[in-house]
N, C-alpha and C positions, 0 to 999 in steps of 0.2 A: 504494500500500500504506500503510495507516494505521500510524503508529508510536505505540506507547503510551509515554507518559512517566511515569516513576515518581518520586515525590518521596521522597527518602531522608532519614531523620532523621540528623543528624550529631552526633557527640559534641562537646561544647564543648572547646576547647583547654584543656589543664591550666592552671588558674588558681592558680599558687602565689603566696604572699605575696612581697613584695620581699626578705624575709630569705633565701629560698632561693637567690637569685642571688649572695649574698656568699660569700667563701672561708671555709673551715672554720678554717684556721690560717694566720697570716701573721706575719712579723717587721716591726716598725715601729721607726722611730727615735724615741728618747726623749732629750731634751736636758736636762741638769742645769742648775742655776741659774748665771747669769752670775757671773763673778768681777769685782767692782768694787773698785778701790783709788783712793786720792787720786793726782792727778798729781804729778809730781816737778819741783821747781824746780832747774834746771841752769844752767850758764853760757850755754847756748843758749836758755834760756827754760823755759817749762813744757812738759814732754814726758811721754810714756807709754812704758813698756817695749815691746819688740818683741812683736807678737801682740795688743796692746791698741789700742783706738781711743779717742780723746779725745772727751769730750762735756761741754758746759757746762750747768750747772744754776744759773741765776742767776749770782752772782759766783764760783761754785765750778767748777773744772775737775776732772773725774775721768776715770779710765781704765776701760774695760770690755773684758772678754775673754769671748767666748761660752762657755757651759757645754759640757762634754764630751758627746759623743753616744754612746749605747749602744743596742744592739738589744734589744727586748723582744718576747716572744711575745704575740700577741693572738688571740682567737677571735671575729671579728666576727659570724659567723652566730649563734653562741650568744648573744652580747650583744644582737643584734637581736631574737631570739625572746624574750629576757627582758624587753625593753622593748616588745614588740608589744602586749600587753594583750588579754586574751580576755574577752568578755562585758561585762556580765551577759547571760545568755541566758534568754529567757522559756520556761517549760515549755509544751509543747503541751497542748491540751485532753485530757481523759481519753479513752482509746481502748478498744476491745473486744478481749478475748483469748478464745480458746476455753476453755470449761469442761472440767474433767477428764472429765466423763461424756458429752461430745459424741460421737456415733457416728463412728467412723473416725479419731479423733485428728486433726482438721483443723488447719489454720493459718488465721489471720486477718491480713490486711495493711492497713496504713493509710499514706497519704502525708501527710506533715506538713512544714511549713516551720519550721525552727528559726531564730529571728531574734535577733541580737545581734552585737556588735562582733567582726569578724574570724572569724566562725564558719564561713564557707564556703570558705576557702582550701584547695586540694588538699593542701598540705603540713601542714595542721593535722589531727590525727587525732581521730576521733569513734568511740568504742568502747563496747560494752556488756559487762558481765561475762559470761564464757563460760558460767558455770553458769546464767545467767538464761534461756537459750533464746530470747532476743530477737536477731534479725538486723537489722543496720542497713545499708542500701544507699544510697550517695550517687547521686542522679539528676542526670545532667549532659547527656543528649541534648537537642538543641534542634531545632525546626522539623520539616519533613517530616511523617511520620505519627505523631510523638510525641503521645500524648494530651495535651491542654492541661493536665490536672491534674499531669502528670509533666514538663512543660516548665518549667524554672526561669525562663526569660525571660517566658513567659506568666504566671507566678505572681509576677512582680516580685521575683524572688529572685536576688540578685547576691552574689558571694562576699564582698564586704567586710562584709556584715551579714546574710547569710542562707545557709542550706543546706537544699536540698530532699532529703528522705530517704524511703525506703520502709521501714517498720517491719514485720517479720514476727513475729507472736506465736504461741506454741505453748502447749499445755495446761500445760506446766511453768513458764511465765513467771509470776513473782510479780506481785502487784497493783501494786508499785512497783519500777521499775528505774532506777538512776541511771546515765545515760550520762556518759562522761568526755571532755571536750574538752581536748586537750593539744597543746603544741608539741613538735617533735622534740627529744630530749635533755632534756626537762623544763625548758626555758629559762624559760617563764612559768608562773605558778601555774595548775594545771589547774582547770577549771570543771566542776562537776557539774550535769547537767540531769535533773530528775526526770520520768519517764514513768509516769503512772498509767493503770491499765486496770481494766475490770470484766469479769467472766466472763460469757460468752454463747455460745450455739451458733449457727453460721452458718445463715442461712435457706436452705432447700432450694428 
């Protein structure tokens, strides 16, 4: 009996930036400045008070006591996102959007690779204004029956500098829409990506 083998497209594992693995809130030790005083000359010689250690700097002997330790709150994930750096991101070529007078109010879709620093990480959001009528879908399936144009690996599109997306345009979509690339919590400065389009009716 012949056994048919089916090649299945697999979704890529969620590729978050390294910032996503860091804790949100932690307490860390912060040490104050050391207390340094001159050594004391006593009948037993040059000594330091209890809790101090002696150290020699040239001909001078002084006493050092470590600074006091206190706990401070830190937000390492937020700080990481703030330092991550987004873009610049190149705008895609001009696309087609359905004209308002096209029969049946159709939609038009385009697949584009957005390229720029840190643009493709799963935890970095890419959004279009809700009123624009433009839908943005992140394409992540690889291999199997995934069409080559929709396979990020085949398109040399990897998360550290590329995001493969499907853009769906509607008759209400304006000629220019600014997509927003942002980190969670607004850690890094957001980046706007201009998507320009020209009105056309889909070929039948």
